[in-house]
N, C-alpha and C positions, 0 to 999 in steps of 0.2 A: 356786093349784098350791103344795104345801106342792114342798120341796128334799128329793132325793133324800142318800140317807144318805152321810156323806164317804171316800171310799176312801181307803185304808193310803196310807200316804206310803213305798210300799218301793222296792225297788232297781230297779223296772223302771223308775218316773218318776223318776229320778236318772239313769237310763241315756238314756235324753231325753238331760235337760239336757245331760249329757258329749256324745254325737253332735252335738244345735242346738250348741252351745258350738264344738264342730270346726267345722263349716260354717261357724257365724261368723268361726271365725278364717283359711278359708279365703275367705271372702267380704272380708277386711279386706285379705289380702297380694296377692290378685288386684284390689285394687282401690287399694293402695297402692304397687304395686312400681312404675306410672306413677316415686312422689315419688323413687323412691329414682336411677332412672335420667331422673330430668327432665332434668339441663344435658347428659348425652350424646345424650340424644333434641334438644334444644334445638338442639346445634351441626351434627349430621347434616344437619337440616333449613334450618339456617340460619333459625332463629324467634327473635321477639325472645321476651321475659318475656310480655307480656302473648298473643303467638302460641302460647305453648307452653301458655301456661297453657286459653285455646281448645279449642285439641286431645287433651289429656292431663284436663282436667277437666268444663268447658263439655258436652262433646258426651255423655259417660259421665250427666250428671245430667239432661240434657234427656232421653232417653230413660229412664231409670233414673225418673224423677216422670211422665213422662207414656205407661209400660207400668206402675210400682207401683200407681195407684188402682184401675184396672180389673181388676188381680190381686189387689189383696185383698179388692175387693168378692166373686169367683170365692171367693176364700179363706174368707168368711165365710159362703158357703153349701153349700162342698161340701169335697174328701178333700185336707186343706192337708199331709198329708205326701207325698200324691204332686206337688206344686205344690214342697214346696219342693227335694225331689229332683233333678226337669224342669227346674227353673233352677238348681241348683248344675250341673249336667250341660253345658249349656248356656254359661254365662258361661266353666266353667273350659276347654273348650272355644273359645271366642271367649277366652280370655284364652292360652289355648298359640299362635291364632292372629297374636295381637299379636307374636311372635316370628319369624314368619315373611313381616311385613309388609316393602315395599323402598323404598315412598314414603309421602309424605303422606295420601294419599286412603286408598289400603289400611288403611295405619295407623289412620284415619278412620273407614272401616268399621267393622272388629274393634272399635274402642274403643267404638261405639255397638253390638254384639251385644256386650258387657261390663255396661252399662249394662242393658240387655234382661233379663238374666240374672238379676244381681242384683237386679233390682226383685219377684222374683220369692219371697226370699230371708230378708230380719228377720221383715217380717210376718206370713208366717205363724207362724213359727219359736217368735216370742211369746205369738200366739194358741195354740199348742199346749200351752208353758208353763204357760201360764196356767191351765189347763182341766186340769192335773194339779197343783193346789197350790193351796191356801185363800190369802184376802185376805192376810191374817196373815205368810202365808211365801213370798208371791209375789217378797220383794222381795230376798230370800235366793237364792231361786232365779236369780232372774236374774243377781243378781250372781254364782254362779257361771256361769252363761250367757255373760255379759260376759267372765272369763277369757279366750276364745277373741281378744275386742278386743288384748292386748299379745301372748299366742304371736302372733296372725297378722302385727302391726306390726313385729316380732320377722324373721318370717319374708321381708315384704316388706321389710325392710331387711337387715338383719346376714348372712341365707339370700341376697337376692337378689345385695350385694355382693359376697357371695363365690363368688358362682355368674359373676358379673360380671368377677370381677379373673379366674376360673380360665380361663374360656373365649377372654375377652379382645371380650363380645359382650355386649351390653347386650340383644341378643336372648334370648339363653340364658336369662335369669330369668325371661322369660314364660313360655317350653315347661317349665322347671322345673317352675313352681308352679301350672300348669293342665292339663299328664297328670293326674296324679297325682286331683286333685279331681270326674274322671268317674266314676272307678271310687269313690271315695265315693260319688257320688250312686249311684250303684246300690247300692251297703251301704244306706244309709237306704232304699232301698223296701223291702228282702230282713229289714228287724230293726224297722223303729217302725212304733207301730200307732198308727193314729189314735185320738184320746180322744174322750169325748162334749162333745158342746159345752155352756158354763154347767154342765158338773157340782156346782161348787162355788155357785152360785147358785140366787132362786130361779126356775129359769127351764130349759127344757129342750130339748131340736132341735125337738119336737112344737110346743111354745109358743111357740117365737121368731122368725119369721121374720127373715129378714135384715133391715138399717137400710137405707135408701138411703143414697146420698153425700152426698147434698143433707141430709137428716134428720142425717148426722154429724156435718157442718161445723157444722150447726146448734145439735146438742148441743152439741159444744166448745168453739164460738165462748161458745154463753150459760152454760156452766159455767167462771164464773173460775178456776177451781183448776184445771180441766184446761187453761186456754187458759194462767196465767201460767206448770204447768209444761214444756206445748209449748215457752212462748218461751225459758221459762230452756236447754232442753236445744238449741233451734235457734242461741241465742247461742251457748252453748258450742262448739256447732260450728265456727260464726266467728271465735273465738277460738284456742281450743287446735287443733280440727285445720286450722284456716286456717294459722296458723304452721308447727305441722309438717310441713305440706304441702313449703313453702319452706324450713323448715331443715336439708336435706338439701346445697339447691343453696346457698344461704348460707354454712356451710362449708365449700364445695370453694373457693367464690369469697373466703373475706375471710381465711381459712386455709388456703388452699389445698389442703387436702386428697384424696386421692382415692377417687372411687366406693367403693371397698370399704373405706378408712379411714374413712371419715363416716358411711358405711351401718352401721361396726363400733360405733361409735361411738355411735350413735344408740340401734342394736336392743340393744345392753347394756342404754340407757334404759329403754326402750319395755319389755321382758321384766318385767325382775328389779324396776323402781321400780314398772313397769303390774300386772303382778301382786300385786306383796307387797301397793300397795296395794286392789287391787281384791281381797286376800283381806280385806285387815285392816278393810276394808268388809264384807264377809262375814259376820268375824266378829263384827263391830260390829254389822250388823241382825239375826243370830240371837238377840241378847239380849231377855231379851221386854219391858223397857223399850222397845225402835227398834220394836216393829210399829205405835206410834202416828208415825201419818203424819208430824204437825207435824213431831217431832222430828228422821225426816229428811230434810224440806224445810229444818229449821233447818241441820242438819250440813254437808249441801251449800251453802248461801249462805255458810257461813263459809268453808268451805275453796275454794269459787272465790274471794270476794274477796281473800284470803290470797295466795292463788299469783298473783293476778294482778302481785304489786308484783316475784317474779323473772322472772315474764315477762317483764315492759319490759328489767329488770336486763340480762340473757341477750342482749339485743339493742344492749343498750345499751354494754356494754365492748368492750374491743378484745383481751383477755384469752382465749384461749381455755379457760384452764383453768377460769375465775370462768363465762364462757358455760357448760360443761360443767356446772360445779359448781347452778347456776340453772336448769337443764332436770330435774337430777333431783330440784328442789323444784315441779316446776311439770306435766310429765311422769304423774306420778297423779293428779291432777286430770282429768286428761283422758282418765286412763279409767275413775276410780271411779264419774262421774257416770254411766256409763251403766244401767246394772242398776236401782239406787235410781228413779232419772226412768221410763226405762220401768214400773220399776212402780208407781209414784204415779198417771203418766198410764192403765195398766189398772185401775188401780183407780176411778178418778171415771170407766171410761166402762161400759155395761153390753156382757152377752157379745157381742150380734147385732153391736158396734160396736167389735170390739176389733182385729182386722187394718186395716179400713179406717182407722179412727183412729191404725193402730199407721204403717198408711202416710202419711197425712196428717202426720203427726211427724215422718218421713224426708224429705218432699218439701221443707217448711220445713227442717230439717237438711241437708237437700245442696243444696239451694239458698243457704243460708250456708256451707256447706264447700265445693261443688263448685265454686262458681260466681260468688258477690260472693268473697270472700274471694281465690282465686289471680287472677279478671280484675283484681280492685279494686288488693291486692298487685302485681300484674304491671303495670299502668297507671301507677302511682306508681312504682316501680321505672325504667321505661320513660322517665317524665315528669322524675324527675328526675336522672339518667344523666346527663346533657350538661350540667348545671352544676355537677355535681356530682363529673365528670371518672368518673367510678368506679361499673360497674354493682354493686357488691360493697357501696358505701355507700351506693347509691341503696336499694337492699333492704334493708340494714339498715334505713334511714329508715321506709319500709314497714312494716316487719317491728314496729319500735315504737310506731308508732300504731295498727295491728290492736290491739298486748297490752290495752293500754287499755279494750277494751270485754270482758273480765271481769269488771269491775263490773258493767255492765249485765247479766251473766247473774244474779249475786247477787242484784240486787235483785228479780228475777224467782222465785225462788224464796221470797225474804225473803214476797214480797208475798202469793203464790198460797195462804200459811196460813192468810189474814183468811176463807178462805172452804171451807174444807174441811169445818166441821160439816154447813152445811148442802148440802154436793156433793154429801157421802157419803151424807145421808137421801137426796135424789132420785137416786140410785144404788141403792139397795135398793127405791124407792118402784116405779121403771120396772119392776128383777126380782120386783116382786109383783105387778103390773097384766099382767105377760107370761104 
């Protein structure tokens, strides 16, 4: 089967990136607004650190994971645009419903609904973008898409904190962030077109039946490049986003900041440092020499390793000024890795496995980010609170321990490069065989 002519990279394709980037922003805002109001929720419901971690992180992650894989399977064989739109409408409505809950169980059920809806967001979105750009341009396109991450974090932090302060209620933040997403989901249905699957590879819709979940898992396990790239992204989520999940609460406890004050401080860093780093990464990846996947992996490995040092200092110090300065150095890496890592992984997956492969990647990332990191940090904090006599001090020690895992992520990026050539040829062979 010969490949079809490569479509022009016109404005319509960048419109898709823009819209899906905004979907990503709303996804992040609706997911992480809970981190901004974590302490008020914990106090109102009378929970420990591990208890509030279970309520806000683990429940969402469990259903996100459970539903995400079958949704990705459907996305690899059906209309991805419709899946993204429907998922966004669902999770946004459930986010607004969180603002109407009055007790633990109501909050738990609504949070589960958010997880089910968000499972249909990122895998089909990234698959759509991959079918709008050739291999050498995907890292750049997905880095632009990843600008939704700092924007969403700012919305879920600064904007949410300001809403809480204005209405004197943590519930108002969920309603304000949830309702607009329902409207935006309808806009996606009306303005985004479904691209031809595999249009830039040696594969067409007719020649390539969807791979099974087992086949996708086996492929990712035997492709050492894909395995290490996925491992790197997973550990970064454990490290960077695990730290940021608790940082708002830590600043409130350690330095006596209000929800709005801590949210404004972190939101400013999220938006400016995160956006600046993501844009700079996009410009670097647009350079001709950075179309070599090895250089992308080496760049990420070095940046993550260097950023691990200030991530430790941010929680070691008792100075708010020093902690803030260190967060300005750490936060960029928690954002800039997203687009390049997605592109690296997608480049080492055949078109018929991309949505499922991305879902598997998100599964491991969310287990690390929403289950392991929150509960481990919460458990360590609860365990140390008695001996240390302070839940602020115990949380500090737990976060210092987590900060060192950044070196682990850097290792996987560096190791992945060893098999890039072999695994890239394998992807091309799979496409040609189809």
